[in-house]
C-alpha positions as CSV (number, residue, x, y, z in Angstrom):
1,M,4.9,151.5,-153.3
2,N,4.8,149.9,-156.7
3,G,2.7,146.8,-156.6
4,W,1.0,147.6,-153.3
5,I,-2.6,148.8,-152.9
6,E,-4.8,150.1,-150.0
7,K,-8.4,149.0,-149.3
8,S,-10.8,149.1,-146.4
9,L,-11.7,145.9,-144.6
10,G,-15.3,146.7,-145.7
11,D,-14.2,146.4,-149.3
12,L,-12.6,143.0,-148.6
13,F,-15.0,141.3,-146.2
14,D,-18.6,140.8,-145.2
15,F,-19.1,140.9,-141.4
16,S,-21.5,139.1,-139.1
17,G,-21.8,138.2,-135.5
18,G,-21.3,134.9,-133.7
19,L,-23.7,132.6,-131.8
20,S,-23.9,133.6,-128.2
21,A,-23.3,130.9,-125.6
22,S,-21.7,131.2,-122.1
23,R,-18.6,129.4,-121.1
24,A,-20.8,127.3,-118.7
25,Q,-22.7,125.9,-121.7
26,L,-19.5,124.5,-123.3
27,S,-18.2,120.9,-122.8
28,D,-16.4,118.2,-124.7
29,K,-19.6,117.2,-126.6
30,G,-21.1,118.7,-129.7
31,Y,-19.5,121.0,-132.3
32,P,-16.3,123.1,-131.9
33,Y,-17.1,126.5,-130.6
34,L,-14.9,129.6,-130.7
35,H,-15.3,131.7,-127.6
36,Y,-13.9,135.2,-127.6
37,G,-11.9,134.4,-124.5
38,D,-10.0,131.7,-126.4
39,I,-9.1,134.3,-129.0
40,H,-7.7,136.6,-126.3
41,A,-5.7,133.6,-124.9
42,S,-4.4,132.4,-128.2
43,I,-0.6,132.7,-128.8
44,R,-1.0,131.8,-132.5
45,P,-2.4,134.0,-135.4
46,Y,-4.6,131.1,-136.4
47,I,-6.8,128.3,-135.0
48,D,-6.7,124.9,-136.7
49,V,-10.0,123.2,-135.9
50,C,-9.0,120.0,-137.7
51,N,-5.9,119.5,-135.5
52,D,-6.7,121.2,-132.2
53,S,-8.6,118.9,-129.8
54,S,-8.6,121.4,-127.0
55,I,-11.3,123.6,-128.7
56,P,-14.4,123.6,-126.5
57,R,-17.7,122.3,-127.9
58,L,-21.3,123.3,-127.9
59,D,-24.0,120.6,-127.9
60,I,-26.5,122.1,-130.3
61,D,-28.6,121.2,-133.4
62,I,-26.2,122.5,-136.1
63,N,-29.2,123.2,-138.3
64,K,-30.2,126.0,-135.9
65,V,-26.9,127.8,-136.4
66,S,-26.8,130.5,-139.1
67,N,-24.3,129.9,-141.9
68,K,-22.9,133.3,-141.1
69,S,-21.7,132.0,-137.8
70,L,-20.2,128.8,-139.2
71,L,-16.5,129.2,-139.9
72,D,-14.8,128.3,-143.1
73,D,-11.1,128.0,-144.0
74,G,-9.7,131.5,-144.3
75,D,-12.3,133.3,-142.2
76,V,-11.0,136.0,-139.9
77,V,-12.6,136.2,-136.4
78,F,-12.3,139.4,-134.4
79,V,-13.3,140.0,-130.8
80,D,-15.8,142.7,-130.2
81,A,-15.0,143.2,-126.5
82,S,-11.7,143.6,-124.6
83,E,-10.5,144.8,-121.2
84,D,-8.2,147.4,-122.9
85,D,-7.6,149.2,-126.2
86,E,-4.6,146.9,-126.9
87,G,-6.9,143.9,-127.0
88,A,-9.4,145.5,-129.4
89,S,-7.6,144.2,-132.4
90,R,-7.3,140.6,-131.2
91,H,-8.3,138.0,-133.9
92,V,-7.5,134.6,-135.3
93,V,-7.7,133.2,-138.9
94,V,-9.5,129.9,-139.2
95,R,-7.8,126.9,-140.7
96,N,-10.6,124.4,-141.6
97,E,-9.5,122.5,-144.7
98,G,-11.7,119.5,-143.5
99,K,-14.8,121.7,-143.6
100,I,-15.8,120.8,-140.0
101,P,-18.9,122.6,-138.7
102,F,-17.2,125.2,-136.5
103,I,-19.3,127.8,-134.6
104,S,-18.1,131.3,-134.0
105,G,-19.3,132.3,-130.6
106,L,-19.9,135.0,-128.0
107,H,-18.5,138.5,-128.6
108,T,-17.0,137.6,-132.0
109,I,-17.2,139.3,-135.4
110,V,-16.8,137.0,-138.4
111,A,-15.1,138.4,-141.5
112,K,-15.8,136.4,-144.6
113,A,-13.9,137.4,-147.7
114,K,-16.0,138.8,-150.6
115,T,-12.9,139.3,-152.8
116,D,-9.9,137.2,-153.7
117,D,-7.5,140.0,-152.9
118,L,-5.9,138.5,-149.7
119,D,-4.2,135.1,-149.6
120,E,-5.5,133.0,-146.7
121,R,-2.1,132.5,-145.0
122,F,-1.3,136.2,-145.5
123,R,-4.4,137.1,-143.5
124,E,-2.7,135.5,-140.5
125,F,-0.2,138.3,-140.3
126,C,-1.5,141.4,-142.2
127,F,-3.8,142.6,-139.4
128,Q,-0.9,142.7,-136.9
129,T,0.8,145.8,-138.2
130,T,1.1,148.9,-136.0
131,A,-0.9,150.9,-138.6
132,V,-3.9,148.5,-138.3
133,K,-3.7,148.1,-134.5
134,S,-3.7,151.9,-134.1
135,Q,-6.9,152.1,-136.2
136,F,-8.6,149.5,-133.9
137,K,-7.5,151.6,-130.9
138,F,-9.0,154.7,-132.5
139,Y,-12.4,153.1,-133.1
140,A,-12.5,151.2,-129.8
141,V,-15.1,152.6,-127.4
142,G,-16.0,151.9,-123.8
143,T,-14.6,152.4,-120.3
144,K,-14.1,149.2,-118.3
145,V,-14.7,147.1,-121.4
146,T,-13.8,148.4,-124.8
147,G,-15.1,147.1,-128.1
148,V,-15.4,147.5,-131.8
149,S,-18.4,147.0,-134.1
150,K,-18.9,145.5,-137.5
151,S,-19.3,148.9,-139.0
152,T,-16.2,150.4,-137.5
153,I,-14.0,147.4,-138.5
154,G,-15.2,147.9,-142.0
155,K,-13.7,151.4,-142.0
156,I,-10.2,150.2,-141.2
157,M,-7.7,150.5,-144.0
158,I,-5.1,148.0,-144.9
159,C,-2.1,148.2,-147.2
160,F,-0.9,145.0,-149.0
161,P,0.9,143.7,-152.1
162,K,-1.3,143.2,-155.1
163,S,0.6,140.0,-156.0
164,K,-0.5,136.8,-154.3
165,T,3.0,135.5,-154.9
166,E,4.5,138.2,-152.8
167,Q,1.8,137.8,-150.1
168,R,2.6,134.1,-149.9
169,A,6.3,134.8,-149.7
170,I,5.7,137.2,-146.7
171,A,3.5,134.7,-145.0
172,A,6.0,131.8,-145.5
173,A,8.8,133.9,-144.0
174,L,6.7,134.9,-140.9
175,S,5.4,131.3,-140.5
176,D,9.0,130.0,-140.4
177,A,9.7,132.6,-137.6
178,D,6.6,131.4,-135.8
179,E,7.6,127.7,-136.1
180,Y,11.0,128.5,-134.6
181,I,9.4,130.4,-131.7
182,A,7.0,127.6,-131.1
183,M,9.9,125.1,-131.0
184,L,11.7,127.2,-128.4
185,E,8.5,127.5,-126.3
186,K,8.0,123.7,-126.3
187,L,11.6,123.1,-125.4
188,I,11.4,125.6,-122.5
189,A,8.2,124.0,-121.3
190,K,9.9,120.6,-121.4
191,K,12.9,121.8,-119.5
192,R,10.7,123.4,-116.9
193,A,8.8,120.2,-116.5
194,V,12.1,118.3,-116.0
195,K,13.2,120.8,-113.4
196,Q,9.9,120.5,-111.6
197,G,10.4,116.7,-111.5
198,A,13.9,117.2,-110.1
199,M,12.6,119.5,-107.4
200,Q,10.0,116.9,-106.4
201,E,12.8,114.4,-106.0
202,L,15.7,116.5,-104.6
203,L,13.8,118.8,-102.3
204,T,12.0,116.0,-100.5
205,G,14.9,113.7,-100.0
206,K,13.3,111.0,-102.2
207,R,16.5,111.0,-104.2
208,R,19.9,111.7,-102.7
209,L,22.9,113.0,-104.6
210,P,26.0,110.7,-104.5
211,G,28.1,110.9,-101.3
212,F,25.4,112.2,-99.0
213,E,23.4,110.4,-96.3
214,G,21.7,111.0,-93.0
215,E,18.2,111.9,-92.0
216,W,16.6,115.1,-93.2
217,M,15.4,117.5,-90.5
218,E,12.3,119.4,-90.0
219,K,12.8,123.1,-89.1
220,K,10.6,126.1,-88.6
221,V,11.3,129.0,-90.8
222,I,12.2,131.1,-87.6
223,E,15.1,128.7,-87.0
224,L,16.5,129.2,-90.5
225,A,16.1,132.9,-91.3
226,K,14.9,136.3,-90.2
227,I,12.1,138.1,-92.0
228,F,12.1,141.9,-92.5
229,G,9.4,144.1,-94.1
230,R,8.7,147.8,-94.4
231,I,7.3,149.2,-91.1
232,G,3.8,150.6,-91.2
233,F,2.8,149.1,-94.6
234,R,2.5,152.6,-96.0
235,G,2.9,153.0,-99.7
236,Y,5.0,155.7,-101.4
237,T,3.9,159.3,-102.0
238,K,4.6,161.1,-105.3
239,Q,7.6,162.8,-103.7
240,D,9.1,159.4,-102.9
241,I,9.1,158.3,-106.6
242,V,12.1,159.5,-108.6
243,K,13.6,158.9,-112.0
244,E,15.8,156.0,-112.9
245,K,19.0,155.8,-110.8
246,Q,18.3,159.1,-109.0
247,G,17.4,156.8,-106.1
248,A,17.2,153.1,-105.2
249,I,15.2,150.4,-106.9
250,S,12.0,149.5,-105.0
251,L,11.3,145.8,-105.8
252,S,7.6,145.0,-106.4
253,P,5.6,141.8,-107.1
254,S,5.6,142.6,-110.8
255,N,9.4,142.2,-110.8
256,I,9.2,138.6,-109.8
257,E,8.9,136.0,-112.6
258,N,9.5,132.3,-112.4
259,G,11.5,132.5,-109.2
260,K,13.8,135.2,-110.5
261,V,13.9,139.0,-110.3
262,N,13.4,141.0,-113.5
263,F,14.7,144.5,-113.0
264,Y,13.1,145.9,-116.1
265,N,10.6,148.8,-115.6
266,S,11.6,149.0,-111.9
267,T,10.3,151.8,-109.7
268,Y,12.9,154.0,-108.1
269,I,12.5,155.8,-104.7
270,S,14.4,158.6,-103.2
271,W,17.6,157.9,-101.2
272,E,15.9,159.4,-98.2
273,K,13.1,156.9,-98.3
274,Y,15.5,154.1,-99.1
275,K,17.6,154.8,-96.0
276,E,14.5,155.0,-93.7
277,S,14.5,151.2,-93.5
278,P,18.1,149.9,-93.6
279,E,17.0,146.4,-92.5
280,I,15.3,145.8,-95.8
281,I,18.1,146.9,-98.1
282,L,18.7,144.0,-100.4
283,Q,21.9,142.0,-100.8
284,V,22.9,139.1,-103.0
285,G,21.9,135.9,-101.2
286,D,18.6,137.3,-99.8
287,V,15.3,135.7,-100.6
288,V,12.1,137.9,-101.2
289,L,8.5,136.9,-100.8
290,V,5.3,138.6,-101.9
291,K,3.1,138.7,-98.8
292,T,-0.1,140.4,-100.1
293,G,-2.1,141.0,-103.2
294,S,-3.1,138.8,-106.1
295,T,0.4,137.3,-106.5
296,F,1.0,136.5,-102.9
297,G,3.4,133.6,-102.4
298,K,5.7,134.4,-105.3
299,T,9.4,134.2,-104.2
300,A,12.8,134.9,-105.7
301,Y,16.4,134.4,-104.8
302,I,18.5,137.5,-105.2
303,D,21.5,136.4,-107.3
304,F,22.3,139.8,-108.8
305,L,21.7,143.4,-108.1
306,P,22.3,146.0,-110.8
307,W,21.8,148.9,-108.4
308,E,21.0,149.6,-104.7
309,A,17.6,148.1,-104.0
310,T,14.9,147.6,-101.4
311,I,11.4,146.1,-101.3
312,N,8.0,147.8,-101.4
313,P,5.3,147.3,-98.7
314,Q,3.9,144.3,-100.5
315,M,7.0,142.2,-99.9
316,V,9.2,140.8,-97.2
317,V,12.9,139.7,-97.4
318,F,14.6,136.8,-95.7
319,K,18.0,137.6,-94.3
320,E,20.6,136.0,-92.0
321,I,19.8,132.6,-93.6
322,T,21.5,129.8,-91.8
323,T,21.1,127.2,-94.6
324,D,22.5,127.5,-98.1
325,S,20.7,130.6,-99.3
326,R,20.1,129.3,-102.8
327,F,18.7,126.1,-101.4
328,F,16.5,128.1,-99.1
329,G,15.2,130.0,-102.1
330,Y,14.3,126.8,-103.9
331,L,12.5,125.5,-100.8
332,L,10.3,128.6,-100.6
333,A,9.3,128.3,-104.3
334,F,8.6,124.6,-103.8
335,D,5.0,123.1,-103.6
336,E,5.3,122.1,-99.9
337,F,6.0,125.7,-98.7
338,Q,3.5,127.1,-101.2
339,K,0.8,124.8,-99.8
340,Q,1.4,126.1,-96.3
341,I,0.9,129.7,-97.6
342,N,-2.3,128.8,-99.4
343,D,-3.6,127.1,-96.3
344,T,-2.8,130.1,-94.1
345,I,-3.5,133.1,-96.2
346,V,-6.3,135.4,-94.9
347,G,-8.2,138.2,-96.4
348,G,-10.9,138.8,-99.0
349,A,-10.2,141.1,-101.9
350,I,-6.6,141.6,-100.7
351,P,-5.1,138.4,-99.2
352,T,-2.4,139.0,-96.7
353,L,0.2,136.8,-95.1
354,S,1.7,137.9,-91.8
355,Q,5.4,137.5,-90.9
356,A,4.4,135.7,-87.7
357,Q,2.6,133.1,-89.7
358,V,5.6,132.5,-92.0
359,Y,7.9,131.9,-89.1
360,K,5.8,128.9,-88.0
361,F,6.0,127.2,-91.4
362,I,7.9,123.9,-91.5
363,L,10.7,123.1,-94.0
364,K,12.6,119.8,-94.4
365,I,16.3,120.2,-95.0
366,P,19.3,117.9,-95.5
367,P,21.6,117.5,-92.5
368,T,24.5,119.3,-94.0
369,V,25.0,122.6,-95.8
370,A,27.2,120.8,-98.3
371,E,24.2,118.7,-99.5
372,Q,22.0,121.7,-99.6
373,A,24.5,123.5,-101.8
374,A,24.9,120.5,-104.1
375,I,21.1,120.3,-104.6
376,A,20.9,124.1,-105.2
377,T,23.7,123.7,-107.8
378,V,21.9,121.0,-109.7
379,L,18.7,123.1,-109.9
380,S,20.6,126.3,-110.6
381,D,22.3,124.6,-113.6
382,M,18.8,123.7,-114.9
383,D,17.7,127.3,-114.4
384,A,20.8,128.5,-116.3
385,E,19.9,126.3,-119.3
386,I,16.3,127.6,-119.2
387,D,17.6,131.2,-119.0
388,V,19.7,130.7,-122.2
389,L,16.7,129.3,-124.1
390,T,14.5,132.1,-122.8
391,A,17.0,134.7,-124.0
392,K,16.9,133.0,-127.4
393,L,13.1,133.0,-127.4
394,E,13.0,136.7,-126.6
395,K,15.5,137.4,-129.4
396,A,13.5,135.4,-131.8
397,R,10.3,137.3,-130.9
398,R,12.1,140.6,-131.4
399,I,13.4,139.5,-134.8
400,K,9.9,138.4,-135.9
401,Q,8.6,141.8,-134.8
402,G,11.2,143.5,-136.9
403,M,10.4,141.2,-139.9
404,M,6.7,142.1,-139.6
405,S,7.5,145.8,-139.5
406,E,9.6,145.6,-142.6
407,L,7.7,143.0,-144.7
408,L,4.2,144.1,-144.0
409,S,5.0,147.7,-144.8
410,G,6.7,147.0,-148.0
411,R,10.1,148.5,-146.9
412,I,11.7,145.1,-147.7
413,R,10.4,143.2,-150.7
414,L,10.8,139.4,-151.1
415,I,9.7,139.4,-154.7
416,K,11.4,141.4,-157.4
417,E,9.1,143.7,-159.3
């Protein structure tokens, strides 16, 4: 491409290691310290030490820290350890216009520019291309933990526009996309906090909707619904698993997100296996609960089924619900029910909740189904608003990925040659 060049990262940067300190040594005193775990957890392509008060600190004599481990504006910090190949390319670009002493820490590799080829803001995006990530995966080594070294990072090739003006234009366009995504994320977080507050009021009877009165009642779960699970707790064999829509969906804990069912990447089981347990065939209005594993306690109300579906052995389903079923679903996701689960769960590496235990749990409900339904409608309307915003967020993320693919490859040019 005219105006674009290719260089190795070794030609562009000098590399050094960070200062090792464990998470236990960090506190709110001392100098800002960049732990590799915080890079993995970051949702931004940069870290702004001048404006981020959440960065942990290390109480140390700064004169004992090598200048190579002190982070300047525009430095790139890569992780040298990851749990998988995908995380091998994780990094952040440092924003430090105030020249605050900022220490790069455990399992980090600091890249300091030795040329003026890359604009500092362009660096926040140029290492996120598929071409660069695939090279990190190629060089990553290890089994349980994978990693890259200073020497291997130096071999990675990057293609970029020679013009700083074009680099800045690309960075500005992608930064605008990031700002829009961040705005949606904050709005969704705010809406979820409002809904959580509404649940605290409406699902405890502290606030009553207009037109309803009477004392709330305490009921055992066994009085409100029946619980069904797969008999024998046996998993599926290879023969049970089939291609999409050549059998029924087998709902798993990974399909449950924020109290709803996500049917993407569902597992399908044979019709024969599906029909073995007719009592756990799912219907709209059922409520499912994860009973075992690391995500035990997650619940979801079934408001839509795209295909015939059942549950896998890690889950149970509530049927024959005598209250408003949507209201019942919200109750199971609420803090008071979840606390009973956490107080009861047994097991070590694999916690397990028995159906007999769940039957004994206590729920407080309004005296009439009409009030239950009204409460469920209020919360459902809030969920619908959050769902609309979440869909916008996912679309914005896809658009940004498309922009990165086109702009960082030079297929679309923002500056005329």
